[in-house]
N, C-alpha and C positions, 0 to 999 in steps of 0.2 A: 766434267770437261765442258768448256764453253763452246757452244755451237752457234755460229753466226750466219746470217743470210744477207748476201749483197744484192743490190738492185740499182737500176738507174743508168746502166750502160747503154750504148747505142752508137749509131753512125753520126758523126758530126764533121762539118767542114773545118779546115784549119782556121784558127782564130775564134772558133765557137766555144760554147760552154756546155758543161754537163754537171749535174749534181748526183753523186752516188750516195746511197743510204746503206747502213749496216744495222741490222736488228738481230737481237738474240732469239734463240728458240727456248722460251719458257723460263728465263732467268733475268733478273735485273742487271743492267750494265753498270750501275752506280759504282761498284767497287773495283772496276777493271780499267786499267790502261788499255787503250785500243789502238791498233795500228792499221794503216792501209799499205798494202804491198801490191806489186804488179809483176807480171811475168809475160815475156814474149816467148813463144815456142822455140825451144832450142837454146834458150838463155837462162841464166840463173834468176830466181825471184829476187826482187830488190825492194827495200823499204822506201816508201814514198813519203809518208807522214804518220805521226802518231800523237796521241793526246793522253794526258793523265786523267785519272778517274774524276777529278774535280773540274777538269778543263783548264786548269791554271797554267799548264805548261805544254808546249807543242814543239815538235821537231819536224823539219822538212829536209828532204833531199835537195841538194844544190840545184838539181835539174828542174825542180818544180817551184822553188821558193819564189814568191812574188806572183805566182800564177794560181797556185792551189791554196785552198784554205780548209783546214780541218776544224770541225766543231762538233759539239755534242749537246743533245737535249735530254738530260736524264729523266725528265718528266715524261718524255715521249719514248724513252728507252731506245734512242737512236743516235748513231754517230754518222756524221755527214762528211763528204769530201766534195767541196765546190771546186770545180776545175774550169778555169778561164784561160783564154788565149791558147787553146789547145794546139799542139803541133803533131805532125805525123808520127814523130818519135814517141809520142805518148800512147800510141796504139799498143794495147796489151790487154790481158785479162787482169782485172783488179780484184783483190781479195782483202777482206778485213779479218783481223785475228786478234785474239787476246787470251790471257793477259800478255801485254807487250812491255818489255823493258825499255825505258826511255832514258838513255844516257844524257848527261848534262852538256853534251857537245853541240847541241842545237841541230844535229843532223841525223843521227842514227836512230833506228828503230829495230829492236831485236825481239824475235819470236822464236822460241826454242822448242815448242811442243810439236811442231810438224803435223798439226791437224788442221786441214784447210777445207773450206766450203767449196761450192761450185764456182764462185767468182762471178763477175759480170764483165762482159766484153765491151771494151771501148775501142772504136775504130775512128781514127781521124784521117779523113781522105776527101779530096775534092772529086 
């Protein structure tokens, strides 16, 4: 089972930027589609963005498209989420997970295994 560790969260003002990182524990990420998800306490976890194993295809939730960019560096065994123009509604705990199913709708990211790391907290506030 793929175990992933998230980092890079923090407190940022509206309009600011953060870059999240996702690294595996002891296995190469090359073969896995990876997704970023987020959850606000009391609400359901939602898919934010996901990327195929090769990096050739990505999906974005409508709420983040044009502001967030997912990427991966398989040589560094890391998946990133660059978040720009952050809004207060982006405040959440962010998780990465895999393997993720990436439908060809350009939007959805599906993770069915229900095994989550600790996540990294992103707080957007002035």
